[in-house]
Each structure stands twice: as C-alpha cells, then as structure tokens.
N, C-alpha and C positions, 0 to 999 in steps of 0.2 A: 258805790255807783254800779260796779260790775255785777254785784249780787242782785241789785234791783232789776238790771237789764235781763239777767239770766232768769229771774223769777217771772218777769213779764213775758219772755219768750216761752217758758215752760207753761205759763198759765194759758197762753193762746193755743198751745198744742194739746194740753191735758185738761181742758175745761169741760167737765161733764155737762150734759144737757140738764138744766134745772127743772124741777117740777112745774107744771102749768099752774099759774096763780088763779085760784077760784075766788070770785067776788064774795067777801064775807057778808053774812046776813045781818051782822051788827057792827057797830063801829069799833075799830081797834084803837086802843089808847097806848101811847108810848110812855113808859115810866123809866126814870133813872137818868144817869149822866150821859154825856155824849159817847163815852167809851162803853159803859156797862148797860145802857138803856135797851129795853126790849119792847116789842109790840105784843099786847095781849088783849083778849076779849074779856073785859071786866064784868060784862053783863052776866056771864056764866058763873061768877064767883060770889060768895056771900060769907058771912062769919063762920059758917060750918064747913067751909071748903078747906081742903088740904093741898098745900103746895110743897113740892119737893124740888129743891134747887141744887143740882150737882155742879160743883165748880164755883167757888166764890172769889178766890183771889183777894185782892185789896180794893175791890169795888163791889159793894153790896147795895148800891143805890136802887136797883130794880127791886130787890127783895124787901128793903125797908119801906120804900114808897108804896109798894103793894100792901104791905102789912099796915101801914098808916091809913090807907084808904078804906080797907075792908075789915081789918081785925081778925083775919083768918088764922089758921094754924100752919106754920111753915117749918120745914126741915132744911137747913142749910148744911151741905156736905162738902168738906174739903179738908184733907189731911196735911196740907203743906204748912210749914212753920210760919210763913209770912201771912197766910190767910187766918190761921188760928190767932196769931198775935193781933192782927187787924180787928178781928171780931171782938176779942177781949178788950181792946182799947175802946171800941165803940160802946160795949156794954158797961165798962167802968165809968165812962163819961156820963151815963145815966140819961134821964129825960131832960133834954136841952133843945133849945131852938137852934136852927142853922146859923152858924156864925160867919162862914165863908162860902163862896160858890164852889161848885164841882170843878175839879181839874179836867183837862182834856185827855189826860193819859190814863194808864191802867191803875194808878195808885191814888186813892182818895184820902184826904185828911179826914179823920173822924169828925172834925168840927163842921164838915160840909153836909152832914146828915141832920135832918130834922127828926129828933127822937122825943119831942115834947109830949106826944100822946102815944108813944109806942109801948105796947104791952109785951115786955121781954119774956114773960112767962109762957107766951105762945110761940116764941121763936126758939127752936131747938137746933143746936149746933152739934154736928157729928164729925169727929176727927178721923174720918175714914175716906177711902176712895171708892167711888162707884165702879163696879166691874161685873163680870159675868160669873164670878165665883167668889167665895169668901176665903180669907186667909191672908198671909203676908205676901206682899208684892213689891216690886221695884217701881219707883217713879223717877224717870230720867229728867235731869235738869235741862232748862232751856239753853239755847246757844248763847244768848246774851242776857244774863240774869240782872243786869243793871236796868234793862228796859221793862222786863216782865218776869214775874216770879212763877209763872205757870210751869208745872211739871207734867210729864205725860207717861202713860203706861207703854205706849207703842214706840216712843222715841221719835215722834213725828217732827219735832223741831230740828232734829239732826239727820234728816233723810232716813228715818226709821232705824238708825244705828243704835245698838244697845251695848256699846262698849264705852259709854260716856259716864260721867258722874251721876250718881243716883242716891235716893234715900229709900229706906224701907218703911212701909206703912201697912196698916191693916185695910183690907178691902171688904166691902159688903155688896149685896145685890139689892135691887128694888124689891123682889119678892121677900127677901129676908128682912128688909127694913119694914115692910108692911106687917109681916108676921110678928116681929118683936114689939112693934108699936101698937098693935091691935087695930090696924087700919084695914079697911076693905077696898078703898078707892083713892085714887089720886086725881084731883081736879085739874091741876096744872103741873106739868113736869118741865123744868128748865134744865137743859144739858149744855154746859160749856166746859167739857172735860177733855179737851185737847186730843181729839181723835179716838176716844174710847166709846163714843155714842153708839156705834154699830153693834158692838158686842153687848152693851148694856141693854139696848132695846130688843135685841134678839132674845136675850135671856128673860126679859120682862114679858114680851108678847107670848112666848111659848108657854108661860104660866097663866095665860088668859087674863093678864093685867093690862088694861088699856086706858091710860090717862085720857081724859076728855080733851085736853089741850096740851100740845108739846111745843115748847120754844127751843129751838135747836141751833147752835152754832156749828156749822159744818166746817170744822177746822181743816179738813183736807183741801178746801179751796184756798186756804192761806199758804199751803205748801204743795204746789202742783207738781205732779210727776206721775209715772205709770201706776204706782201702788195707790196713790191718793185718788187717782181717776177711777180705778176699779172699786175702791172702798166707797167713794161718794155715790157712784152708780148703784151699788148694793144697798146703801142707806136709803136713797130715794125710792128704790123699788120696794124695799121692805115696808116703808110707810104707806106706799100706794097699795100694796097687797093687803094691808090691814085697814084699808079704807080711811086713810087720813088725807084730808084736803089741805093743800098749802094755800093759806089765805093772805100771806104777806112774805115779802123778801126785803131785807134791809142789809145790803152788801152780802155777808156770809151768814147772816142770821135769818132763820126761817120760822114762821109760825104755822103750825099744823093743828087742825081741828078734826076730830073723828066724826064721820058722817052719821 
C-alpha cells in the first residue's frame, strides 16, 4: 500500500506533458488481450508489410492476431528465457483453435491463442535484445518476478539501479536487423522494451529508418521520478522532431503515425 501511495505522489510530481492527440484519418483497431492489446492502423498494412515487435514476454496476443488478420511478415524480438519458452510452447502447439479466453495478467496460456490459420513460416523469433549497439549486454531482473518476467537494460524497475540480479544476452539494433534480413522498410514497429525505446529510436532515426507506424509503451510513465520524467520528455520530443503524430493513447501505450 505504501509503495502505491508513493508511486501516485511521484506520478503527480513527475508526470511529463504527453503529446497532443491528432485525429487519425482512418479507424484504429485494437488487437490482443486486455494486458497485451494495442491500437494500430490496419488499413496501412497488407500481406507484404513487415512488422517488428520488440518485447514479447508471455503475451504475444497482439502479434498473433495481427498475423492472423493480414498474413504479413513479423519479427518478434525478446531474449528473456520466459519469452523464448512461451513462444516455443505456442509454436509446438501448432495450428489450433482457441480453447480458453485470455487472462487479464501478463502471462497468457498458449491455449488462449487462435493459431488455426497462422502461417508460422512468416513469424520470425529473434532471441536478442533491441538496443543502440550490438554485442553482449546485461538485462536486469524486475523487482517482483512472480508478477512479471520483464527485464530491462536500464534497471528501470529498480529506480535505475544496476547492482541487482541480471542475465547476459546478445543485443542488436534496428539498422542491423534490416541489413541482415534484407529489409528496406518497417511498416509497423512495436516497442515494449522496458525503458530502452529512447536509445533504440535514436539509433534508428539517425540511420534514416522511419517506420510508418510506431506503437510504443512509454515505460517511464510506470516508474515516475526525475530520470523517468527527463527520458519521457526526450522520447516525445524525438518523435515530434521526426514528424510523428500521436493518434492514440491508451494508458501508457501510444500509437504514432509518420506524417
């Protein structure tokens, strides 16, 4: 209870001004579970589109529903053991109808996904972390691993402390991913990478790579404080500078479309 009160007070003090919401020119559709669902402009996507999804965890409901609807090519990126195991369980289950409803928490049962028409050959899973450089990096464990398996590069879950438990993983960048995959464009980029979005987008934009649509969880808003406030402001300004309009906000999730 004290932690919740403290977070509420900090959120009031360190709540950055969010971007102005621009009325979208087309209807946004929400796909996925209550926890992992996101709003996207599906009218801008087709079977030739490429989606890159950074941060999967144990809820890939958005990614799989998008795949089911459009049949595009997707790259799901997450190096954490829990995420890898979850994806492998879904793939091993094969083409099956949904057997149970989505849960309301961050962990989905593979039986909750409808994979009856899913083409797994177009779903690529990369056991790496998205970052602004390649190589081996540390991912710091969350404060309470029983509730969430998310790890972070910045230690955002523990007030940015880096003296906590961690795992070692390989990191890649968006430009490197495009280079080795033979891609030239990303149609939709989803980033739910626990406070690493700022560095990832900076390193992406500087290489003149501009995804047409960005779905972003601003994790700094979950962990209010002076550093989070500064980082969130920089993130919003970065997107504005590169002419991205915010067309939707759902709590700490934002959907941006490039002008």
